[in-house]
Structures are given as C-alpha cells and as structure tokens.
C-alpha positions in Angstrom: -9.7 -3.0 18.3 -7.1 -4.2 16.0 -8.1 -4.4 12.0 -6.9 -5.3 8.2 -8.1 -3.6 5.5 -7.5 -3.0 1.8 -6.5 0.9 0.8 -7.9 2.1 -2.5 -8.9 5.5 -2.1 -6.9 8.6 -2.4 -8.0 10.0 1.5 -6.4 6.4 2.7 -3.4 6.4 1.0 -2.6 10.0 2.5 -3.1 8.3 6.0 -0.9 5.5 5.0 1.9 7.8 3.7 3.3 9.4 7.7 3.7 5.4 8.3 5.4 4.4 4.8 7.5 7.6 4.7 9.3 6.2 8.2 10.8 3.5 5.6 11.1 5.8 2.6 12.0 9.0 3.6 13.5 10.0 0.4 9.7 10.2 -0.6 7.0 13.1 -0.5 3.4 13.0 0.0 2.8 14.2 -3.5 5.1 12.0 -4.8 4.0 8.6 -2.7 0.4 9.2 -3.8 0.9 9.7 -7.4 3.4 6.2 -7.9 0.6 4.5 -5.7 -2.4 5.3 -8.0 -0.1 4.3 -10.8 1.2 1.5 -9.3 -2.4 0.1 -8.2 -3.8 1.3 -11.9 -0.9 -0.5 -14.2 0.6 -3.4 -11.6 -2.6 -4.6 -9.9 -0.8 -4.0 -6.8 -2.8 -3.9 -3.2 -1.7 -2.0 -0.7 -3.2 -3.1 3.1 -2.9 -1.7 6.6 -3.4 -2.8 9.5 -5.1 -0.5 12.2 -4.9 -0.2 15.7 -7.8 1.1 17.7 -8.4 2.9 14.6 -4.9 4.5 13.3 -2.8 2.9 11.0 0.2 1.0 12.9 1.9 -1.0 9.7 1.3 -1.4 6.3 1.6 -4.2 3.6 2.0 -4.2 -0.1 1.2 -7.3 -2.5 1.8 -7.5 -6.1 0.6 -10.3 -8.1 2.6 -12.4 -10.4 2.3 -15.2 -12.9 5.6 -16.5 -14.0 5.9 -19.5 -16.1 7.9 -22.0 -14.4 6.0 -21.1 -11.1 2.2 -20.1 -11.6 0.1 -17.3 -10.5 1.3 -15.8 -6.5 0.8 -12.7 -4.6 
C-alpha cells in the first residue's frame, strides 16, 4: 500500500534520514535533524514521505513563500 505522510516528529525525521542521505551524502544524521528542526520552526518548511508497504521510499520538501510580485505559493 502506498501512502504520503507529513513528517512532524523527530522519530519520523530519523526514519527519513537514510533516504535523504542518498542525495545529501555530505550531511550526517545529527546535522540533518538539527537543520530540519530549524527549517520547520523558522521557515515553515514541510517534509513529506512516500511510504510503500510501510517503508519510506521518497521524500519531498515544501517551503511556502509570499513574494510581493506573485502572491502566495508553495
């Protein structure tokens, strides 16, 4: 079964780290956890995970913005 879920807890971010590390090989887990928490708290960043049969297989991050010329978008 495939499911998309918003990740909001540190335990979920830890579970997502191996997938993130495939792309961001220079970032270790403690650095990732510190940065993701800061991005979520300070910039309203949202991290989503695609679960396939209970395992995370993909991640997607979204960052809302409101530029003057364009208005609100993600």
